[in-house]
MARDO-748920 format. One record per residue (C-alpha): residue number from 1; residue in one letter; x, y, z. Coordinates in steps of 0.05 Angstrom, whole numbers, padded with zeros to 5 digits, m for minus. Layout:
BEGIN
+------+------+--------+--------+--------+
! resi ! resn !     c1 !     c2 !     c3 !
+------+------+--------+--------+--------+
!  NUM !    a !      X !      Y !      Z !
...
+------+------+--------+--------+--------+
***
This chain:
BEGIN
+------+------+--------+--------+--------+
! resi ! resn !     c1 !     c2 !     c3 !
+------+------+--------+--------+--------+
!    1 !    x !  02959 ! m03931 ! m01312 !
!    2 !    x !  02973 ! m04004 ! m01296 !
!    3 !    x !  02942 ! m04042 ! m01238 !
!    4 !    x !  02976 ! m04102 ! m01205 !
!    5 !    x !  02963 ! m04144 ! m01144 !
!    6 !    x !  03025 ! m04169 ! m01110 !
!    7 !    x !  03025 ! m04227 ! m01059 !
!    8 !    x !  03069 ! m04208 ! m01000 !
!    9 !    x !  03088 ! m04250 ! m00939 !
!   10 !    x !  03108 ! m04222 ! m00872 !
!   11 !    x !  03056 ! m04166 ! m00865 !
!   12 !    x !  03018 ! m04168 ! m00799 !
!   13 !    x !  03003 ! m04098 ! m00771 !
!   14 !    x !  02991 ! m04024 ! m00786 !
!   15 !    x !  03066 ! m04012 ! m00783 !
!   16 !    x !  03073 ! m04059 ! m00843 !
!   17 !    x !  03020 ! m04021 ! m00880 !
!   18 !    x !  03055 ! m03955 ! m00868 !
!   19 !    x !  03124 ! m03981 ! m00885 !
!   20 !    x !  03101 ! m04010 ! m00952 !
!   21 !    x !  03056 ! m03951 ! m00970 !
!   22 !    x !  03113 ! m03902 ! m00954 !
!   23 !    x !  03165 ! m03940 ! m00994 !
!   24 !    x !  03120 ! m03947 ! m01056 !
!   25 !    x !  03099 ! m03875 ! m01054 !
!   26 !    x !  03172 ! m03854 ! m01054 !
!   27 !    x !  03187 ! m03894 ! m01117 !
!   28 !    x !  03128 ! m03863 ! m01154 !
!   29 !    x !  03069 ! m03909 ! m01145 !
!   30 !    x !  03004 ! m03871 ! m01155 !
!   31 !    x !  02959 ! m03913 ! m01109 !
!   32 !    x !  02974 ! m03968 ! m01056 !
!   33 !    x !  02924 ! m04012 ! m01021 !
!   34 !    x !  02951 ! m04062 ! m00970 !
!   35 !    x !  02906 ! m04119 ! m00949 !
!   36 !    x !  02934 ! m04154 ! m00888 !
!   37 !    x !  02881 ! m04209 ! m00888 !
!   38 !    x !  02894 ! m04229 ! m00959 !
!   39 !    x !  02969 ! m04214 ! m00956 !
!   40 !    x !  02965 ! m04172 ! m01018 !
!   41 !    x !  02988 ! m04104 ! m01041 !
!   42 !    x !  02948 ! m04072 ! m01097 !
!   43 !    x !  02985 ! m04018 ! m01136 !
!   44 !    x !  02968 ! m03970 ! m01191 !
!   45 !    x !  03026 ! m03940 ! m01227 !
!   46 !    x !  03050 ! m03907 ! m01291 !
!   47 !    x !  03100 ! m03952 ! m01327 !
!   48 !    x !  03136 ! m03891 ! m01353 !
!   49 !    x !  03152 ! m03871 ! m01281 !
!   50 !    x !  03164 ! m03936 ! m01245 !
!   51 !    x !  03171 ! m04010 ! m01263 !
!   52 !    x !  03139 ! m04070 ! m01230 !
!   53 !    x !  03209 ! m04094 ! m01214 !
!   54 !    x !  03225 ! m04030 ! m01177 !
!   55 !    x !  03159 ! m04036 ! m01138 !
!   56 !    x !  03176 ! m04108 ! m01117 !
!   57 !    x !  03246 ! m04088 ! m01097 !
!   58 !    x !  03219 ! m04031 ! m01054 !
!   59 !    x !  03174 ! m04080 ! m01017 !
!   60 !    x !  03231 ! m04129 ! m01007 !
!   61 !    x !  03276 ! m04072 ! m00983 !
!   62 !    x !  03225 ! m04062 ! m00926 !
!   63 !    x !  03237 ! m04135 ! m00904 !
!   64 !    x !  03178 ! m04169 ! m00936 !
!   65 !    x !  03177 ! m04228 ! m00983 !
!   66 !    x !  03144 ! m04228 ! m01053 !
!   67 !    x !  03109 ! m04295 ! m01066 !
+------+------+--------+--------+--------+
***
């Protein structure tokens, strides 16, 4: 399993947490932790199932910006 912390702009509420968590779960991320205060998304994933690029695209598809 690989762990990554992604800096994300535009998250501000529980809806944001649910949107990102749902999108990342659908693409195969094993664990998602969204921190609104730090503007980060911590993910744990199997690189044989999903790539970091796919994860970033899923976040951007929800309307958030990767920084």
